ZAFIDREN-839787 format. One line per 8 residues: number of its first residue (from 1); for each residue x, y, z of N, C-alpha, C. Coordinates in Angstrom, 3 decimals. Atoms other than C-alpha are relative to their C-alpha. Layout:
BEGIN
NUM = X Y Z X Y Z X Y Z | ...;
//
This chain:
BEGIN
1 = -1.384 -0.076 0.481 -64.645 -1.254 -68.281 0.289 -1.317 -0.581 | -0.439 1.102 0.903 -62.980 -3.715 -70.534 0.947 -0.713 1.015 | -0.594 0.665 -0.949 -61.218 -6.442 -68.498 1.465 0.161 -0.061 | -1.443 -0.142 0.370 -57.908 -5.762 -70.388 0.538 1.415 0.614 | -0.200 -1.310 -0.434 -58.078 -2.047 -69.032 -0.307 -0.209 1.599 | 0.366 -0.043 -1.314 -59.326 -2.936 -65.606 1.280 -0.017 0.936 | -1.191 -0.035 -1.072 -56.911 -1.941 -62.669 0.081 -1.305 0.922 | -0.056 1.079 -1.021 -55.709 -4.651 -60.389 -0.400 0.748 1.351;
9 = 0.428 -0.536 -1.514 -57.331 -4.014 -57.022 0.860 -0.911 0.972 | -0.998 0.496 -1.051 -55.026 -4.711 -54.029 -0.563 0.478 1.449 | 0.440 -0.126 -1.480 -56.209 -4.978 -50.257 1.257 -0.212 0.998 | -1.031 0.003 -1.035 -53.465 -4.225 -47.744 -0.516 -0.084 1.364 | 0.589 0.021 -1.462 -54.263 -5.558 -44.224 1.105 -0.221 0.998 | -0.784 0.234 -1.108 -52.578 -5.757 -40.852 -0.828 -0.915 0.945 | 0.570 0.823 -0.700 -53.966 -8.838 -39.167 0.583 0.055 1.340 | -0.396 0.160 -1.363 -53.871 -9.051 -35.270 0.504 1.383 0.700;
17 = -0.343 -1.108 -0.881 -52.372 -6.780 -32.572 1.103 0.793 -0.483 | -1.033 -0.648 0.609 -49.476 -5.618 -34.753 -0.415 1.455 -0.339 | 0.081 -1.462 0.238 -49.371 -1.847 -34.726 1.176 0.727 -0.816 | -1.034 -0.699 0.720 -46.264 -1.254 -36.926 -0.580 0.093 -1.506 | 0.505 -0.045 1.456 -47.623 -0.207 -40.405 0.763 0.815 -0.801 | -0.577 -0.845 0.957 -45.061 1.826 -41.791 0.287 -0.781 -1.517 | -0.037 0.723 1.195 -44.329 -0.914 -44.365 -1.235 -0.178 -0.816 | 1.347 -0.041 0.800 -47.880 -1.461 -45.298 -0.282 1.244 -0.622;
25 = 0.364 -1.196 0.489 -48.348 2.145 -45.808 0.781 0.100 -1.252 | -0.848 -0.118 1.149 -45.288 2.264 -48.178 -0.351 -0.942 -1.139 | 0.320 1.048 1.045 -46.446 -0.898 -50.024 -1.389 0.775 -0.725 | 1.025 -0.578 0.199 -49.894 0.953 -50.326 0.283 1.018 -1.246 | -0.406 -1.000 0.992 -48.398 3.912 -52.113 0.827 -0.487 -0.948 | -0.872 0.406 1.118 -45.727 2.065 -54.117 -0.999 -0.812 -1.003 | 0.795 0.728 1.163 -48.569 -0.333 -55.801 -1.020 0.973 -0.517 | 0.908 -1.043 0.785 -50.800 2.737 -56.296 1.011 0.533 -0.953;
33 = -0.955 -0.810 1.007 -47.713 4.522 -57.982 0.345 -1.096 -1.313 | -0.362 0.882 1.055 -47.345 1.189 -60.113 -1.431 -0.069 -0.605 | 1.370 -0.105 0.866 -51.032 1.860 -61.436 -0.839 -0.919 0.679 | 1.083 0.916 -0.678 -52.843 -0.433 -58.989 -0.892 0.695 0.836 | 0.920 -0.986 -0.809 -56.026 0.719 -57.087 0.162 -0.967 1.548 | -0.458 0.629 -1.411 -54.943 -0.084 -53.193 -0.897 0.503 1.068 | 0.801 -0.184 -1.080 -57.311 -0.243 -50.342 0.890 -0.343 1.320 | -0.502 0.144 -1.242 -55.572 -0.016 -46.725 -0.916 -0.197 0.988;
41 = 0.981 0.032 -0.932 -57.592 -1.297 -43.956 0.448 0.413 1.393 | -0.446 -0.566 -1.088 -55.498 0.053 -41.345 0.448 -1.262 1.015 | -0.480 1.070 -0.955 -54.057 -2.000 -38.110 -0.973 -0.704 0.739 | 0.834 0.719 -0.946 -55.646 -4.486 -35.864 -1.122 -0.631 -0.474 | 1.084 0.372 0.899 -57.778 -6.162 -38.452 -0.151 -1.559 0.300 | 0.467 1.379 -0.354 -59.459 -9.646 -37.629 -0.057 -0.698 -1.437 | 0.149 0.632 1.344 -59.447 -12.215 -40.493 -1.312 0.282 -0.626 | 1.292 -0.263 0.463 -63.174 -11.900 -40.611 -0.160 1.435 -0.589;
49 = 0.225 -1.412 0.808 -63.011 -8.141 -41.263 0.774 0.127 -1.286 | -0.921 -0.040 1.073 -60.192 -8.699 -43.651 -1.042 -0.585 -1.225 | 0.760 0.609 0.962 -62.582 -11.000 -45.596 -1.182 0.903 -0.425 | 0.931 -0.836 0.203 -65.540 -8.569 -45.291 0.399 0.924 -1.027 | -0.582 -1.223 0.917 -63.446 -5.994 -46.971 0.284 -0.592 -1.355 | -0.308 0.786 1.386 -62.307 -8.366 -49.801 -1.410 -0.241 -0.660 | 1.436 0.266 0.624 -66.000 -9.116 -50.536 -0.612 1.391 -0.381 | 0.637 -1.296 0.318 -67.128 -5.394 -50.351 0.910 0.692 -1.107;
57 = -0.994 -0.631 0.891 -64.073 -4.169 -52.262 0.265 -0.643 -1.467 | 0.013 0.950 1.284 -64.155 -6.935 -54.861 1.562 -0.014 -0.654 | -1.369 -0.166 0.266 -60.230 -7.155 -54.824 0.614 -1.289 -0.768 | -0.879 1.089 0.706 -57.671 -9.312 -56.760 1.048 -0.728 0.878 | -1.166 0.247 -0.606 -55.059 -9.435 -54.473 -0.213 0.405 1.560 | -0.276 -0.438 -1.311 -54.658 -9.425 -50.492 1.381 0.021 0.344 | -1.239 -0.154 -0.576 -51.513 -8.276 -49.046 -0.058 0.134 1.388 | 0.091 -0.124 -1.412 -51.005 -9.144 -45.461 1.408 -0.009 0.594;
65 = -1.141 -0.466 -0.526 -48.393 -7.593 -43.293 0.086 -0.461 1.702 | 0.169 0.412 -1.345 -47.436 -8.947 -39.995 1.540 0.124 0.557 | -1.103 -0.084 -0.605 -44.398 -8.066 -37.679 -0.070 -0.601 1.307 | 0.172 0.512 -1.494 -45.703 -9.643 -34.490 0.179 -1.304 0.412 | -0.060 1.552 -0.105 -44.969 -13.191 -35.082 -1.250 -0.937 -0.200 | 1.489 0.505 0.021 -48.758 -14.135 -35.496 -0.332 -0.440 -1.428 | 0.213 0.280 1.459 -48.183 -14.901 -39.397 -0.552 -1.576 -0.115 | 0.336 1.244 0.238 -48.490 -18.668 -38.954 -1.520 -0.147 0.217;
73 = 1.542 0.233 -0.179 -52.091 -18.291 -37.703 -0.764 1.002 -1.146 | 0.960 -1.027 0.771 -53.376 -15.032 -39.441 0.005 -0.281 -1.492 | -0.104 0.097 1.577 -52.134 -15.638 -43.032 -0.799 -1.344 -0.478 | 1.056 0.889 0.456 -53.627 -19.084 -43.275 -1.506 0.100 0.195 | 1.482 -0.125 -0.124 -56.796 -18.225 -41.664 -0.597 0.810 -1.008 | 0.609 -1.045 0.911 -57.411 -15.310 -44.088 -0.338 -1.000 -1.213 | 0.018 0.779 1.345 -56.726 -17.864 -47.075 -1.219 -1.166 0.431 | 0.939 1.099 -0.246 -59.138 -20.507 -45.256 -1.350 0.499 -0.257;
81 = 1.495 -0.747 0.074 -62.009 -17.929 -44.984 -0.293 0.311 -1.373 | 0.096 -0.136 1.378 -61.421 -17.101 -48.609 -0.441 -1.173 -0.721 | 0.338 1.352 0.635 -61.744 -20.516 -49.775 -1.234 -0.509 0.441 | 1.247 0.429 -0.626 -64.762 -21.210 -47.506 -1.013 0.934 -0.566 | 0.855 -0.824 0.532 -66.303 -18.267 -49.140 -0.189 -0.146 -1.608 | -0.116 0.367 1.552 -65.535 -19.705 -52.752 0.838 1.140 -0.741 | -0.863 -1.201 0.476 -62.983 -16.842 -53.412 1.422 -0.673 -0.143 | -1.381 0.547 0.488 -60.021 -19.135 -54.560 0.862 0.812 -0.798;
89 = -0.838 -0.903 1.021 -58.928 -16.654 -57.214 0.686 1.205 0.597 | -0.605 -1.243 -0.669 -58.092 -13.846 -54.725 1.309 -0.518 0.411 | -1.225 0.326 -0.219 -54.377 -13.973 -54.652 0.497 0.551 1.483 | -0.408 -0.508 -1.261 -52.830 -13.792 -51.019 1.402 0.077 0.130 | -1.508 -0.150 -0.342 -49.233 -12.506 -50.406 0.089 0.454 1.431 | -0.144 -0.527 -1.245 -47.689 -11.601 -47.300 1.597 0.516 0.218 | -1.402 -0.881 0.058 -44.754 -9.501 -46.015 0.108 0.288 1.571 | -0.322 -0.435 -1.291 -43.334 -8.383 -42.759 1.356 -0.815 0.509;
97 = -1.024 0.961 -0.586 -40.892 -10.287 -40.397 -0.417 -1.356 0.180 | 0.383 1.568 0.069 -41.277 -13.959 -41.396 1.262 -0.722 -0.048 | -1.227 0.860 0.181 -38.619 -16.255 -40.704 -0.050 -0.895 -1.140 | -0.081 0.706 1.451 -37.271 -18.100 -43.667 -0.612 -1.521 0.360 | 0.732 1.475 -0.344 -38.223 -21.556 -41.862 -1.639 -0.102 -0.204 | 1.475 -0.001 0.123 -41.909 -20.342 -41.839 -0.653 0.200 -1.485 | 0.592 -0.149 1.318 -42.243 -19.707 -45.537 -0.442 -1.085 -0.819 | 0.444 1.358 0.649 -42.505 -23.195 -46.945 -1.404 -0.428 0.338;
105 = 1.272 0.361 -0.426 -45.308 -23.826 -44.707 -1.283 0.958 -0.411 | 0.775 -1.353 0.445 -47.160 -20.394 -45.367 -0.240 -0.415 -1.399 | 0.343 0.224 1.396 -46.924 -21.327 -49.205 -0.776 -1.191 -0.095 | 0.724 1.289 0.070 -48.298 -24.866 -48.591 -1.541 0.337 0.429 | 1.278 -0.325 -0.613 -51.324 -23.220 -46.852 -0.583 1.083 -0.980 | 0.495 -0.887 1.096 -52.045 -20.971 -49.944 0.527 1.334 0.151 | -0.433 -1.133 0.301 -49.929 -17.868 -49.611 0.843 0.007 -1.049 | -0.651 -0.035 1.359 -48.580 -17.114 -53.110 1.376 0.298 0.151;
113 = -1.342 -0.074 -0.206 -45.409 -15.512 -51.932 0.194 0.821 1.089 | -0.414 -0.828 -1.436 -43.775 -13.647 -48.884 1.185 0.879 -0.545 | -0.845 -1.098 0.250 -41.939 -10.447 -49.274 0.466 0.691 1.353 | -0.458 -0.407 -1.259 -39.546 -9.519 -46.560 0.512 1.610 -0.173 | -0.693 -1.185 -0.052 -37.706 -6.347 -45.529 0.894 -0.085 -1.306 | -0.789 -0.013 1.209 -35.757 -5.063 -48.539 -0.595 -0.388 -1.363 | 0.721 0.157 1.313 -38.156 -6.244 -51.178 -0.133 1.099 -0.765 | 0.262 -1.314 0.689 -38.314 -4.011 -53.783 -1.373 0.309 -0.781;
121 = 1.319 -0.175 0.550 -41.550 -2.465 -55.061 -0.420 -0.434 -1.171 | 0.196 0.186 1.200 -41.146 -2.915 -58.492 -0.001 -1.616 -0.076 | -0.087 1.286 0.031 -40.568 -6.573 -57.877 -1.314 -0.426 0.667 | 1.160 0.119 -0.662 -43.577 -6.738 -55.759 -1.088 0.085 -1.036 | 1.045 -0.291 1.088 -45.773 -5.185 -58.484 0.051 -0.842 -1.049 | -0.106 0.796 1.336 -44.271 -7.354 -61.240 -0.471 -1.347 0.484 | 0.293 1.309 -0.389 -44.888 -10.542 -59.291 -1.547 -0.160 0.024 | 1.336 -0.045 0.017 -48.556 -9.517 -58.715 -0.540 0.001 -1.336;
129 = 0.274 0.131 1.302 -48.977 -8.854 -62.461 0.229 -1.316 -0.627 | -0.216 1.220 0.819 -47.384 -12.000 -63.604 -0.915 -1.226 0.639 | 0.761 1.312 -0.454 -49.405 -14.269 -61.234 -1.516 0.040 0.040 | 1.706 -0.139 0.104 -53.070 -12.916 -61.714 -0.297 -0.616 -1.236;
//
């Protein structure tokens, strides 16, 4: 398939012990409806299993969702593993309940953007398209 026609491939993952996945499931459906191919890993993923899925599925974007407060560990750890594997071009975005004070640090560690509650699906899809 021609690169210009290649669908954007997105992996949605829930790292850690967070079992709340309603937002991640809605994001999966919304991005699919926006014309992207979306893979959802399910809950309770480790950074290593997320990395393995990124490699296996050859995704362009990883969307991490966290409501447990462990985002300061899991989000940067996924970025670190991707960089270690030479996958710097995979864009990582995050969402969930992320305090505003944590967002600058997460961005410094390689998270491209954070989308919190109330983010509009069309804005998330547009951000992905604009930044790939």
